[in-house]
mmCIF file as Biopython writes it, N, C-alpha, C and O atoms, coordinates in Angstrom:
data_model
#
loop_
_atom_site.group_PDB
_atom_site.id
_atom_site.type_symbol
_atom_site.label_atom_id
_atom_site.label_alt_id
_atom_site.label_comp_id
_atom_site.label_asym_id
_atom_site.label_entity_id
_atom_site.label_seq_id
_atom_site.pdbx_PDB_ins_code
_atom_site.Cartn_x
_atom_site.Cartn_y
_atom_site.Cartn_z
_atom_site.occupancy
_atom_site.B_iso_or_equiv
_atom_site.auth_seq_id
_atom_site.auth_asym_id
_atom_site.pdbx_PDB_model_num
ATOM 1   N N  . GLY A ? 1  ? 0.805   -1.177 0.000   1.0 0.0 1  A 1 
ATOM 2   C CA . GLY A ? 1  ? 0.000   0.000  0.000   1.0 0.0 1  A 1 
ATOM 3   C C  . GLY A ? 1  ? 0.856   1.252  0.000   1.0 0.0 1  A 1 
ATOM 4   O O  . GLY A ? 1  ? 2.085   1.194  -0.044  1.0 0.0 1  A 1 
ATOM 5   N N  . VAL A ? 2  ? 0.188   2.360  0.050   1.0 0.0 2  A 1 
ATOM 6   C CA . VAL A ? 2  ? 0.840   3.670  0.096   1.0 0.0 2  A 1 
ATOM 7   C C  . VAL A ? 2  ? 0.319   4.437  1.295   1.0 0.0 2  A 1 
ATOM 8   O O  . VAL A ? 2  ? -0.700  4.075  1.882   1.0 0.0 2  A 1 
ATOM 9   N N  . ALA A ? 3  ? 1.011   5.480  1.648   1.0 0.0 3  A 1 
ATOM 10  C CA . ALA A ? 3  ? 0.599   6.315  2.779   1.0 0.0 3  A 1 
ATOM 11  C C  . ALA A ? 3  ? -0.772  6.940  2.501   1.0 0.0 3  A 1 
ATOM 12  O O  . ALA A ? 3  ? -1.121  7.210  1.352   1.0 0.0 3  A 1 
ATOM 13  N N  . ASP A ? 4  ? -1.538  7.164  3.564   1.0 0.0 4  A 1 
ATOM 14  C CA . ASP A ? 4  ? -2.884  7.723  3.425   1.0 0.0 4  A 1 
ATOM 15  C C  . ASP A ? 4  ? -2.886  9.061  2.704   1.0 0.0 4  A 1 
ATOM 16  O O  . ASP A ? 4  ? -3.773  9.314  1.889   1.0 0.0 4  A 1 
ATOM 17  N N  . ASP A ? 5  ? -1.901  9.936  2.987   1.0 0.0 5  A 1 
ATOM 18  C CA . ASP A ? 5  ? -1.892  11.250 2.345   1.0 0.0 5  A 1 
ATOM 19  C C  . ASP A ? 5  ? -1.630  11.130 0.847   1.0 0.0 5  A 1 
ATOM 20  O O  . ASP A ? 5  ? -2.140  11.937 0.070   1.0 0.0 5  A 1 
ATOM 21  N N  . VAL A ? 6  ? -0.858  10.155 0.434   1.0 0.0 6  A 1 
ATOM 22  C CA . VAL A ? 6  ? -0.623  9.930  -0.996  1.0 0.0 6  A 1 
ATOM 23  C C  . VAL A ? 6  ? -1.877  9.347  -1.641  1.0 0.0 6  A 1 
ATOM 24  O O  . VAL A ? 6  ? -2.284  9.781  -2.718  1.0 0.0 6  A 1 
ATOM 25  N N  . ALA A ? 7  ? -2.478  8.380  -0.992  1.0 0.0 7  A 1 
ATOM 26  C CA . ALA A ? 7  ? -3.688  7.753  -1.523  1.0 0.0 7  A 1 
ATOM 27  C C  . ALA A ? 7  ? -4.817  8.763  -1.672  1.0 0.0 7  A 1 
ATOM 28  O O  . ALA A ? 7  ? -5.622  8.646  -2.596  1.0 0.0 7  A 1 
ATOM 29  N N  . ALA A ? 8  ? -4.894  9.741  -0.795  1.0 0.0 8  A 1 
ATOM 30  C CA . ALA A ? 8  ? -5.957  10.743 -0.852  1.0 0.0 8  A 1 
ATOM 31  C C  . ALA A ? 8  ? -5.815  11.663 -2.059  1.0 0.0 8  A 1 
ATOM 32  O O  . ALA A ? 8  ? -6.783  12.308 -2.461  1.0 0.0 8  A 1 
ATOM 33  N N  . ARG A ? 9  ? -4.608  11.731 -2.646  1.0 0.0 9  A 1 
ATOM 34  C CA . ARG A ? 9  ? -4.369  12.611 -3.796  1.0 0.0 9  A 1 
ATOM 35  C C  . ARG A ? 9  ? -4.199  11.823 -5.088  1.0 0.0 9  A 1 
ATOM 36  O O  . ARG A ? 9  ? -3.644  12.335 -6.061  1.0 0.0 9  A 1 
ATOM 37  N N  . THR A ? 10 ? -4.664  10.607 -5.102  1.0 0.0 10 A 1 
ATOM 38  C CA . THR A ? 10 ? -4.432  9.716  -6.230  1.0 0.0 10 A 1 
ATOM 39  C C  . THR A ? 10 ? -5.722  9.425  -6.971  1.0 0.0 10 A 1 
ATOM 40  O O  . THR A ? 10 ? -6.776  9.242  -6.360  1.0 0.0 10 A 1 
ATOM 41  N N  . ILE A ? 11 ? -5.632  9.383  -8.280  1.0 0.0 11 A 1 
ATOM 42  C CA . ILE A ? 11 ? -6.754  8.965  -9.116  1.0 0.0 11 A 1 
ATOM 43  C C  . ILE A ? 11 ? -6.303  7.738  -9.889  1.0 0.0 11 A 1 
ATOM 44  O O  . ILE A ? 11 ? -5.263  7.753  -10.548 1.0 0.0 11 A 1 
ATOM 45  N N  . ARG A ? 12 ? -7.081  6.694  -9.805  1.0 0.0 12 A 1 
ATOM 46  C CA . ARG A ? 12 ? -6.757  5.470  -10.532 1.0 0.0 12 A 1 
ATOM 47  C C  . ARG A ? 12 ? -7.508  5.469  -11.852 1.0 0.0 12 A 1 
ATOM 48  O O  . ARG A ? 12 ? -8.721  5.676  -11.891 1.0 0.0 12 A 1 
ATOM 49  N N  . VAL A ? 13 ? -6.786  5.237  -12.912 1.0 0.0 13 A 1 
ATOM 50  C CA . VAL A ? 13 ? -7.374  5.144  -14.245 1.0 0.0 13 A 1 
ATOM 51  C C  . VAL A ? 13 ? -7.125  3.729  -14.744 1.0 0.0 13 A 1 
ATOM 52  O O  . VAL A ? 13 ? -5.980  3.289  -14.846 1.0 0.0 13 A 1 
ATOM 53  N N  . SER A ? 14 ? -8.193  3.028  -15.050 1.0 0.0 14 A 1 
ATOM 54  C CA . SER A ? 14 ? -8.071  1.651  -15.528 1.0 0.0 14 A 1 
ATOM 55  C C  . SER A ? 14 ? -8.485  1.573  -16.989 1.0 0.0 14 A 1 
ATOM 56  O O  . SER A ? 14 ? -9.514  2.113  -17.394 1.0 0.0 14 A 1 
ATOM 57  N N  . LEU A ? 15 ? -7.669  0.896  -17.759 1.0 0.0 15 A 1 
ATOM 58  C CA . LEU A ? 15 ? -7.958  0.674  -19.172 1.0 0.0 15 A 1 
ATOM 59  C C  . LEU A ? 15 ? -8.080  -0.820 -19.399 1.0 0.0 15 A 1 
ATOM 60  O O  . LEU A ? 15 ? -7.431  -1.621 -18.726 1.0 0.0 15 A 1 
ATOM 61  N N  . GLY A ? 16 ? -8.911  -1.180 -20.346 1.0 0.0 16 A 1 
ATOM 62  C CA . GLY A ? 16 ? -9.069  -2.594 -20.660 1.0 0.0 16 A 1 
ATOM 63  C C  . GLY A ? 16 ? -8.954  -2.826 -22.150 1.0 0.0 16 A 1 
ATOM 64  O O  . GLY A ? 16 ? -8.766  -1.894 -22.932 1.0 0.0 16 A 1 
ATOM 65  N N  . TRP A ? 17 ? -9.070  -4.083 -22.526 1.0 0.0 17 A 1 
ATOM 66  C CA . TRP A ? 17 ? -8.971  -4.435 -23.945 1.0 0.0 17 A 1 
ATOM 67  C C  . TRP A ? 17 ? -10.051 -3.753 -24.772 1.0 0.0 17 A 1 
ATOM 68  O O  . TRP A ? 17 ? -9.863  -3.531 -25.968 1.0 0.0 17 A 1 
ATOM 69  N N  . ASN A ? 18 ? -11.172 -3.419 -24.155 1.0 0.0 18 A 1 
ATOM 70  C CA . ASN A ? 18 ? -12.286 -2.820 -24.889 1.0 0.0 18 A 1 
ATOM 71  C C  . ASN A ? 18 ? -12.297 -1.299 -24.830 1.0 0.0 18 A 1 
ATOM 72  O O  . ASN A ? 18 ? -13.213 -0.672 -25.364 1.0 0.0 18 A 1 
ATOM 73  N N  . THR A ? 19 ? -11.299 -0.694 -24.192 1.0 0.0 19 A 1 
ATOM 74  C CA . THR A ? 19 ? -11.226 0.763  -24.118 1.0 0.0 19 A 1 
ATOM 75  C C  . THR A ? 19 ? -10.944 1.311  -25.513 1.0 0.0 19 A 1 
ATOM 76  O O  . THR A ? 19 ? -10.016 0.871  -26.191 1.0 0.0 19 A 1 
ATOM 77  N N  . ARG A ? 20 ? -11.758 2.274  -25.928 1.0 0.0 20 A 1 
ATOM 78  C CA . ARG A ? 20 ? -11.621 2.839  -27.275 1.0 0.0 20 A 1 
ATOM 79  C C  . ARG A ? 20 ? -10.844 4.148  -27.219 1.0 0.0 20 A 1 
ATOM 80  O O  . ARG A ? 20 ? -10.801 4.822  -26.190 1.0 0.0 20 A 1 
ATOM 81  N N  . ALA A ? 21 ? -10.237 4.488  -28.339 1.0 0.0 21 A 1 
ATOM 82  C CA . ALA A ? 21 ? -9.472  5.731  -28.448 1.0 0.0 21 A 1 
ATOM 83  C C  . ALA A ? 21 ? -10.351 6.929  -28.094 1.0 0.0 21 A 1 
ATOM 84  O O  . ALA A ? 21 ? -9.881  7.874  -27.460 1.0 0.0 21 A 1 
ATOM 85  N N  . GLN A ? 22 ? -11.607 6.898  -28.494 1.0 0.0 22 A 1 
ATOM 86  C CA . GLN A ? 22 ? -12.533 7.997  -28.197 1.0 0.0 22 A 1 
ATOM 87  C C  . GLN A ? 22 ? -12.684 8.184  -26.687 1.0 0.0 22 A 1 
ATOM 88  O O  . GLN A ? 22 ? -12.770 9.316  -26.212 1.0 0.0 22 A 1 
ATOM 89  N N  . GLU A ? 23 ? -12.716 7.108  -25.944 1.0 0.0 23 A 1 
ATOM 90  C CA . GLU A ? 23 ? -12.835 7.202  -24.485 1.0 0.0 23 A 1 
ATOM 91  C C  . GLU A ? 23 ? -11.576 7.806  -23.872 1.0 0.0 23 A 1 
ATOM 92  O O  . GLU A ? 23 ? -11.658 8.602  -22.936 1.0 0.0 23 A 1 
ATOM 93  N N  . LEU A ? 24 ? -10.424 7.433  -24.394 1.0 0.0 24 A 1 
ATOM 94  C CA . LEU A ? 24 ? -9.172  8.013  -23.904 1.0 0.0 24 A 1 
ATOM 95  C C  . LEU A ? 24 ? -9.106  9.503  -24.211 1.0 0.0 24 A 1 
ATOM 96  O O  . LEU A ? 24 ? -8.665  10.293 -23.375 1.0 0.0 24 A 1 
ATOM 97  N N  . GLU A ? 25 ? -9.538  9.885  -25.394 1.0 0.0 25 A 1 
ATOM 98  C CA . GLU A ? 25 ? -9.546  11.303 -25.760 1.0 0.0 25 A 1 
ATOM 99  C C  . GLU A ? 25 ? -10.482 12.092 -24.860 1.0 0.0 25 A 1 
ATOM 100 O O  . GLU A ? 25 ? -10.153 13.197 -24.431 1.0 0.0 25 A 1 
ATOM 101 N N  . ARG A ? 26 ? -11.641 11.529 -24.576 1.0 0.0 26 A 1 
ATOM 102 C CA . ARG A ? 26 ? -12.600 12.204 -23.696 1.0 0.0 26 A 1 
ATOM 103 C C  . ARG A ? 26 ? -12.023 12.363 -22.291 1.0 0.0 26 A 1 
ATOM 104 O O  . ARG A ? 26 ? -12.181 13.413 -21.668 1.0 0.0 26 A 1 
ATOM 105 N N  . PHE A ? 27 ? -11.357 11.322 -21.795 1.0 0.0 27 A 1 
ATOM 106 C CA . PHE A ? 27 ? -10.719 11.415 -20.487 1.0 0.0 27 A 1 
ATOM 107 C C  . PHE A ? 27 ? -9.641  12.493 -20.488 1.0 0.0 27 A 1 
ATOM 108 O O  . PHE A ? 27 ? -9.572  13.298 -19.559 1.0 0.0 27 A 1 
ATOM 109 N N  . ALA A ? 28 ? -8.799  12.520 -21.522 1.0 0.0 28 A 1 
ATOM 110 C CA . ALA A ? 28 ? -7.716  13.501 -21.601 1.0 0.0 28 A 1 
ATOM 111 C C  . ALA A ? 28 ? -8.271  14.923 -21.616 1.0 0.0 28 A 1 
ATOM 112 O O  . ALA A ? 28 ? -7.711  15.810 -20.972 1.0 0.0 28 A 1 
ATOM 113 N N  . GLU A ? 29 ? -9.353  15.146 -22.334 1.0 0.0 29 A 1 
ATOM 114 C CA . GLU A ? 29 ? -9.978  16.473 -22.371 1.0 0.0 29 A 1 
ATOM 115 C C  . GLU A ? 29 ? -10.525 16.853 -20.997 1.0 0.0 29 A 1 
ATOM 116 O O  . GLU A ? 29 ? -10.346 17.983 -20.544 1.0 0.0 29 A 1 
ATOM 117 N N  . ALA A ? 30 ? -11.186 15.916 -20.342 1.0 0.0 30 A 1 
ATOM 118 C CA . ALA A ? 30 ? -11.743 16.193 -19.015 1.0 0.0 30 A 1 
ATOM 119 C C  . ALA A ? 30 ? -10.630 16.476 -18.017 1.0 0.0 30 A 1 
ATOM 120 O O  . ALA A ? 30 ? -10.746 17.395 -17.206 1.0 0.0 30 A 1 
ATOM 121 N N  . TRP A ? 31 ? -9.554  15.696 -18.067 1.0 0.0 31 A 1 
ATOM 122 C CA . TRP A ? 31 ? -8.420  15.879 -17.164 1.0 0.0 31 A 1 
ATOM 123 C C  . TRP A ? 31 ? -7.784  17.247 -17.391 1.0 0.0 31 A 1 
ATOM 124 O O  . TRP A ? 31 ? -7.472  17.955 -16.435 1.0 0.0 31 A 1 
ATOM 125 N N  . ALA A ? 32 ? -7.591  17.617 -18.655 1.0 0.0 32 A 1 
ATOM 126 C CA . ALA A ? 32 ? -6.970  18.901 -18.985 1.0 0.0 32 A 1 
ATOM 127 C C  . ALA A ? 32 ? -7.829  20.067 -18.497 1.0 0.0 32 A 1 
ATOM 128 O O  . ALA A ? 32 ? -7.298  21.116 -18.133 1.0 0.0 32 A 1 
ATOM 129 N N  . SER A ? 33 ? -9.138  19.892 -18.487 1.0 0.0 33 A 1 
ATOM 130 C CA . SER A ? 33 ? -10.015 20.984 -18.058 1.0 0.0 33 A 1 
ATOM 131 C C  . SER A ? 33 ? -9.929  21.228 -16.553 1.0 0.0 33 A 1 
ATOM 132 O O  . SER A ? 33 ? -10.370 22.273 -16.076 1.0 0.0 33 A 1 
ATOM 133 N N  . LEU A ? 34 ? -9.375  20.289 -15.805 1.0 0.0 34 A 1 
ATOM 134 C CA . LEU A ? 34 ? -9.253  20.438 -14.353 1.0 0.0 34 A 1 
ATOM 135 C C  . LEU A ? 34 ? -8.061  21.294 -13.949 1.0 0.0 34 A 1 
ATOM 136 O O  . LEU A ? 34 ? -8.008  21.796 -12.826 1.0 0.0 34 A 1 
ATOM 137 N N  . THR A ? 35 ? -7.118  21.461 -14.845 1.0 0.0 35 A 1 
ATOM 138 C CA . THR A ? 35 ? -5.908  22.199 -14.485 1.0 0.0 35 A 1 
ATOM 139 C C  . THR A ? 35 ? -5.915  23.595 -15.046 1.0 0.0 35 A 1 
ATOM 140 O O  . THR A ? 35 ? -4.967  24.350 -14.834 1.0 0.0 35 A 1 
#
C-alpha cells in the first residue's frame, strides 16, 4: 500500500482491452479541463 496522504491525492485510471481511443480522448480532455 501507500501512505494515506498519498492515496488521498491519487486517481486510478483503468484501461481494458475494450477501451476505445474515443474514451481516452474524452478522459484527456476532461483531465486537462481540471488544471
